[in-house]
N, C-alpha and C positions, 0 to 999 in steps of 0.2 A: 523522304528519309528523316529530316530534321523534325518534322512535325510528329512522326512516329516516335522519335526519341523524346520529344517533350511530353507526349501523352503517355508513354511508358513510365517516365519519371513521375508524372502526376499521380498515376495509379499507384505506383510503389509508396508514394508519400502519403497518399490516402488510406492505403492499406496499414502503413506503419502507425498513422496517427490514431487509426481505429484500435489497433491492437494495443498502443500505449494507453489509450482512453479505457478500454474495457479490460484489458488484460490484468492490470494491477488492482485488483478487488482488494478489500479488507483481508480476505482469506490468504491472499498471496503476497501480501505486502512484506518487503524485506526492510531491514533497518534503513539501508540506503534510500529506499522508497519513502519510508516514514519521514526522514529529515527533510525531504524536498516537499512533502504534502502540504495542502492548505490545512488550516486548523479543522474545517469541516470534514475532510478526508481523514486526518488523524482521529476525529471523534468516531468514525465509521470503524476504524481498525480498533480502538479503544473498546467500543460497545460489542464488536465481534468477538474479541478476546474474552470479555467479561461473560457473554453469553455462552461461549465454549467452556469457561471455567466454572461458572457458578449458575448459569441458567437465568440470571436477573442483572439489572443495573440500577444504580442510583447515582446521584449527583457526586456523594462522597466517594463511592466506588470507583467512579470514572476518573476522579481527580487523583486518587491513589494508583489506578492502573496506568494513567497517564504519566506519573512520575516514575512508575516501574518500568514502562516501555522505553522512557527518555534515558533513564540511566543504564538499562540493559543495552540499548543501542549506541551509547556513547563508548562502549567497550568491545562491543560484537562486531564480527565481520560485517560489512555492509550488505553481503549476500544473504545473510541468516534471515530465514523466514520467521516473523515475530510470532504469529499464531501457532505455527507448527512447533516453535521452540518453547514458547512460555505457556502455551495452552495445555500443556501436559499435566 
């Protein structure tokens, strides 16, 4: 019984980890997610938002978009989806 319980908890932990790693893509990122992301993951959100808004990207546009997202997320609800909200 104890071994079954440990296996069950391990499976749940693995599934939860997989969801966390795959479920928070750039398209679904919230402000709360963004604040916790590595710089590389933040760059993915920036590029995805630029692609949605303008269809292209440049270093200058990325720097401006990073500031826009950071400023927006400083005041927005942590559950606000970045691309859904700013990509309009």
